[in-house]
GULUM-902839 format. One record per residue (C-alpha): residue number from 0; chain; z, x, y. Coordinates in pm, 1 decimal. Each point is the difference from the previous one (the first is absolute). Layout:
% residues N
- nr_kette_zz_xx_yy
- NUM_A_Z_X_Y
...
//
This chain:
% residues 281
- nr_kette_zz_xx_yy
- 0_A_-6660.8_-3501.3_-6710.9
- 1_A_-47.5_-308.5_217.2
- 2_A_-261.2_-53.4_271.7
- 3_A_6.4_-276.5_262.0
- 4_A_-335.1_-129.8_125.8
- 5_A_-75.9_-182.0_323.2
- 6_A_-349.3_-96.7_118.6
- 7_A_-164.3_-135.0_313.4
- 8_A_-15.6_-372.2_-82.7
- 9_A_-325.5_-66.0_189.1
- 10_A_-220.5_287.1_-118.7
- 11_A_-283.9_-156.5_-204.9
- 12_A_18.5_274.2_-264.5
- 13_A_381.2_1.0_-17.7
- 14_A_33.3_-210.9_-321.0
- 15_A_-235.4_233.6_-189.0
- 16_A_180.4_307.7_133.6
- 17_A_342.2_-139.1_-96.9
- 18_A_-115.2_-68.2_-355.6
- 19_A_-161.9_343.8_-27.6
- 20_A_294.4_199.3_129.8
- 21_A_248.8_-186.7_-217.7
- 22_A_-212.6_44.2_-310.6
- 23_A_-47.7_369.3_75.6
- 24_A_374.7_61.1_36.8
- 25_A_79.4_-200.3_-311.5
- 26_A_-241.2_213.6_-203.4
- 27_A_235.4_290.4_76.3
- 28_A_304.8_-201.8_-105.0
- 29_A_118.9_-47.4_358.5
- 30_A_174.4_-325.9_89.1
- 31_A_-150.5_-192.8_291.8
- 32_A_174.8_-251.3_228.6
- 33_A_-212.7_-213.8_234.0
- 34_A_109.6_-117.5_342.6
- 35_A_6.3_-378.4_28.9
- 36_A_-317.0_-57.7_207.0
- 37_A_-175.2_275.8_-193.2
- 38_A_79.4_-169.5_-331.4
- 39_A_-144.0_-324.3_136.0
- 40_A_-337.0_172.8_35.4
- 41_A_-14.6_23.7_-380.4
- 42_A_166.3_-339.7_-54.2
- 43_A_336.5_139.0_-104.1
- 44_A_360.2_-3.8_118.1
- 45_A_125.0_309.0_177.8
- 46_A_320.1_103.1_174.7
- 47_A_86.9_44.3_367.4
- 48_A_206.2_313.3_-65.3
- 49_A_-285.5_174.3_-180.7
- 50_A_119.0_352.0_89.5
- 51_A_346.7_-38.5_-156.3
- 52_A_27.7_251.3_-281.9
- 53_A_-350.3_137.5_66.1
- 54_A_-70.5_372.3_0.8
- 55_A_-328.4_-59.6_182.3
- 56_A_-150.4_-272.3_219.7
- 57_A_-376.7_-52.7_4.4
- 58_A_-147.9_-164.2_309.6
- 59_A_-346.2_-151.2_-53.2
- 60_A_-210.4_-64.4_309.0
- 61_A_-29.9_273.0_261.2
- 62_A_196.6_190.0_261.6
- 63_A_108.6_-326.4_162.8
- 64_A_128.8_-134.1_-330.4
- 65_A_195.2_320.3_-55.1
- 66_A_159.2_-37.4_343.6
- 67_A_92.5_-359.5_-82.3
- 68_A_150.3_120.6_-328.7
- 69_A_208.3_263.7_177.3
- 70_A_131.3_-249.9_254.2
- 71_A_89.3_-237.1_-278.7
- 72_A_183.7_266.1_-202.1
- 73_A_163.7_180.2_292.1
- 74_A_121.9_359.2_-37.7
- 75_A_-29.1_86.4_-368.5
- 76_A_6.7_295.1_-236.6
- 77_A_-259.2_-170.7_-220.3
- 78_A_-343.8_158.8_47.2
- 79_A_-292.1_-225.1_94.8
- 80_A_-354.5_36.8_-131.4
- 81_A_-259.6_-173.2_213.5
- 82_A_-318.7_-115.3_-173.1
- 83_A_-277.7_-89.1_240.3
- 84_A_-221.8_-288.7_-102.1
- 85_A_-314.2_150.3_152.5
- 86_A_-22.5_337.4_175.5
- 87_A_280.4_258.5_-0.8
- 88_A_251.3_-32.7_284.2
- 89_A_218.5_258.7_172.4
- 90_A_312.7_-114.2_-187.6
- 91_A_-131.7_-120.7_-334.2
- 92_A_-2.3_220.4_-309.3
- 93_A_-335.3_-120.3_-132.0
- 94_A_-247.4_-286.3_-13.4
- 95_A_-3.7_-270.6_-262.9
- 96_A_-270.8_198.1_-183.0
- 97_A_257.7_272.5_-70.7
- 98_A_273.8_-220.8_-142.2
- 99_A_-20.3_165.6_-343.8
- 100_A_41.8_343.3_161.0
- 101_A_308.7_-122.6_184.3
- 102_A_163.9_-146.8_-307.8
- 103_A_-78.3_314.7_-201.5
- 104_A_168.6_236.3_247.8
- 105_A_297.8_-235.0_24.9
- 106_A_28.0_-5.3_-379.7
- 107_A_-26.2_378.1_-45.5
- 108_A_213.8_85.3_302.8
- 109_A_-269.3_197.3_185.9
- 110_A_-0.2_-222.5_308.0
- 111_A_70.4_151.1_339.7
- 112_A_259.6_-146.5_234.5
- 113_A_-45.9_73.0_371.1
- 114_A_260.6_-85.7_261.2
- 115_A_-88.1_-156.8_334.0
- 116_A_238.7_-13.5_295.7
- 117_A_88.3_-343.0_134.6
- 118_A_146.3_-127.8_326.4
- 119_A_337.2_-168.2_39.8
- 120_A_-49.8_-237.2_292.8
- 121_A_262.0_-193.9_193.6
- 122_A_-94.0_-251.4_269.4
- 123_A_295.1_-84.1_224.4
- 124_A_-34.2_-317.7_206.8
- 125_A_125.0_-44.0_357.1
- 126_A_317.1_-164.3_-127.9
- 127_A_71.8_283.5_-243.6
- 128_A_-116.0_-168.4_-321.1
- 129_A_-167.9_258.1_-225.3
- 130_A_-283.5_-46.5_-249.0
- 131_A_-79.1_273.6_-252.3
- 132_A_-338.9_77.3_-155.5
- 133_A_-167.3_248.4_-232.3
- 134_A_-341.9_144.6_88.3
- 135_A_-237.4_212.8_-203.4
- 136_A_-279.7_16.4_258.6
- 137_A_127.3_-70.2_349.2
- 138_A_200.1_-196.0_250.9
- 139_A_-182.1_-125.5_307.8
- 140_A_71.8_-164.2_332.9
- 141_A_-310.1_-182.2_127.3
- 142_A_-122.0_-223.1_280.0
- 143_A_-5.7_-372.0_-61.2
- 144_A_-287.4_-245.3_6.6
- 145_A_-106.9_38.5_364.5
- 146_A_-159.7_344.4_-28.3
- 147_A_198.7_147.5_289.7
- 148_A_147.6_347.1_-27.4
- 149_A_373.9_34.4_-58.2
- 150_A_252.7_259.1_118.5
- 151_A_190.1_181.8_-274.4
- 152_A_245.9_285.0_-18.3
- 153_A_48.2_253.5_-279.0
- 154_A_299.1_230.0_-51.6
- 155_A_36.7_278.3_-255.7
- 156_A_352.3_107.9_-95.2
- 157_A_133.8_-174.0_310.0
- 158_A_-237.4_171.9_243.9
- 159_A_-268.9_-190.6_187.0
- 160_A_-344.7_82.0_-137.2
- 161_A_-218.9_-216.7_219.3
- 162_A_-61.5_-331.2_169.0
- 163_A_-322.4_-151.7_-131.6
- 164_A_-231.5_-259.4_147.3
- 165_A_-210.2_-97.1_-298.7
- 166_A_-93.3_-263.6_-255.5
- 167_A_293.0_123.6_-207.1
- 168_A_177.4_287.5_-168.4
- 169_A_12.4_104.3_-365.9
- 170_A_239.0_220.5_-196.9
- 171_A_-170.7_90.5_-327.3
- 172_A_85.7_195.7_-312.0
- 173_A_-250.3_246.0_-150.6
- 174_A_-100.3_-284.7_-232.1
- 175_A_-52.7_-226.4_301.1
- 176_A_-208.7_264.1_177.9
- 177_A_-301.4_-133.5_-193.3
- 178_A_68.8_-360.0_107.9
- 179_A_67.7_-159.5_342.1
- 180_A_82.5_334.1_163.9
- 181_A_-340.2_141.9_-101.8
- 182_A_-176.7_-306.6_143.4
- 183_A_190.0_60.5_326.9
- 184_A_-124.8_359.7_16.2
- 185_A_293.4_176.4_-166.9
- 186_A_-38.0_309.9_-220.0
- 187_A_-28.6_11.2_-376.7
- 188_A_312.5_152.9_-153.7
- 189_A_48.3_142.4_-349.2
- 190_A_230.2_-221.5_-207.8
- 191_A_276.3_260.2_-37.3
- 192_A_-3.3_144.7_353.7
- 193_A_356.9_-113.1_76.6
- 194_A_-93.1_-152.0_336.3
- 195_A_-58.0_-329.6_179.6
- 196_A_-260.7_-71.2_268.5
- 197_A_47.7_-204.2_317.9
- 198_A_-334.3_-147.5_107.1
- 199_A_-73.6_-213.8_306.8
- 200_A_-251.0_-282.9_-50.5
- 201_A_-278.4_7.3_262.9
- 202_A_219.5_161.6_270.6
- 203_A_-81.2_-55.8_368.7
- 204_A_25.5_376.3_60.9
- 205_A_-221.7_236.5_-200.8
- 206_A_279.6_259.1_15.9
- 207_A_212.1_-211.8_-234.0
- 208_A_-70.9_147.9_-341.9
- 209_A_151.3_-13.1_-346.8
- 210_A_306.6_214.1_-59.1
- 211_A_109.0_134.9_-338.4
- 212_A_378.4_34.7_-47.2
- 213_A_217.2_110.9_-290.0
- 214_A_106.1_-268.2_-244.6
- 215_A_364.5_75.1_80.6
- 216_A_-61.7_-140.7_350.3
- 217_A_171.3_-314.4_128.6
- 218_A_-254.5_-207.3_192.2
- 219_A_73.2_-291.1_233.5
- 220_A_-263.6_-238.4_131.9
- 221_A_62.8_-264.3_265.2
- 222_A_-173.5_-213.2_261.4
- 223_A_33.2_133.2_354.9
- 224_A_-115.5_-88.8_347.5
- 225_A_-85.1_-359.4_84.9
- 226_A_-181.8_-136.7_-300.8
- 227_A_-95.6_-360.2_64.9
- 228_A_-173.0_-31.7_-336.3
- 229_A_156.7_-24.5_-347.0
- 230_A_26.6_317.8_-205.5
- 231_A_-47.3_-21.3_-374.4
- 232_A_185.1_211.2_-256.9
- 233_A_-146.5_59.0_-346.8
- 234_A_74.1_206.5_-309.4
- 235_A_-291.1_94.4_-226.3
- 236_A_-204.0_-275.7_162.7
- 237_A_252.3_-266.2_-101.1
- 238_A_342.3_-129.6_115.6
- 239_A_-155.0_-69.4_341.1
- 240_A_264.7_-100.5_255.7
- 241_A_10.3_-45.5_375.6
- 242_A_246.8_229.2_165.7
- 243_A_174.2_-39.8_333.4
- 244_A_32.2_235.4_295.7
- 245_A_333.4_150.6_-105.7
- 246_A_-86.1_36.4_-369.0
- 247_A_-4.9_347.6_-159.4
- 248_A_-178.3_119.1_-312.2
- 249_A_164.4_293.8_-179.8
- 250_A_-202.4_203.3_-248.4
- 251_A_125.6_259.5_-248.7
- 252_A_-117.1_152.4_-325.0
- 253_A_121.7_-215.4_-289.2
- 254_A_234.9_178.4_-239.1
- 255_A_-212.3_-100.1_-302.2
- 256_A_-369.3_86.4_-26.7
- 257_A_-251.8_-222.7_-174.6
- 258_A_-96.4_136.2_-341.3
- 259_A_-371.4_-52.1_-65.8
- 260_A_-197.4_66.5_-317.5
- 261_A_-316.9_208.8_15.8
- 262_A_-242.3_80.7_-278.0
- 263_A_-26.4_376.5_-60.5
- 264_A_-364.5_17.0_111.7
- 265_A_56.5_-190.3_327.1
- 266_A_134.7_145.8_324.1
- 267_A_56.4_-101.7_361.1
- 268_A_-277.2_232.6_115.5
- 269_A_-246.8_-139.5_-250.7
- 270_A_79.6_-347.9_130.1
- 271_A_-50.3_118.0_359.8
- 272_A_-342.6_138.3_-85.3
- 273_A_-96.3_-323.1_-172.5
- 274_A_135.4_-246.1_255.7
- 275_A_-115.5_193.4_310.1
- 276_A_-330.6_112.4_-154.0
- 277_A_72.8_368.9_47.0
- 278_A_-221.1_252.0_-177.2
- 279_A_63.5_356.7_-115.0
- 280_A_-246.6_288.5_5.9
//
């Protein structure tokens, strides 16, 4: 078995974590390949195509590092195990204190693989040029630097949903419901609910609320009205572009889900309780 490892290059504890996770896998006779920048953290030579031939990719850092890893790999059948250097994240399998547990379940085959829906996003410019993106959390249209509200339109399966006057508009997956959409007032959604949520950001009208739609929906977002301010387009908080008045953003469920590793004793609901400080009893 071969495992590819990529780490956040600027985390202070990253070099120690890289050495620990590699040593732990090697104790089980598992081959380890380090990504180029990751290898530099331990003064070694790595490879750019670190996932080639790997049966598992380990992302060391946090939820943001895992997102960066996904965007670097693109759609893949290879499962990803996120190791958080610090506290447990929503996407990561464990913290760096549990590295030995992770390598043990990988070695004995008792690991759990959970699938998370992703978004296939196409941004079509005024002139017809199309740009394609992959999103695990969300796609968003947002106001620019001035702070003024923008006018946006949303359609679902070709039918007009609403015209919004707001700071922006988000389409989020269940995974993304704990990210930007939650901060904008959207609902929490179980990871396997088979839905997406459309959430306005600080809408001018209090009647504009989040809407949950089936993941088989085709969603279109576009500027409307007389926007005098720039509108920004982003995917998972990155790939930020300015879009023009006649641009359209098309959003569908991606044909391939992301395959994430979870330790047997960890669950989404446990993470919710921990991160949101919920208490039972």
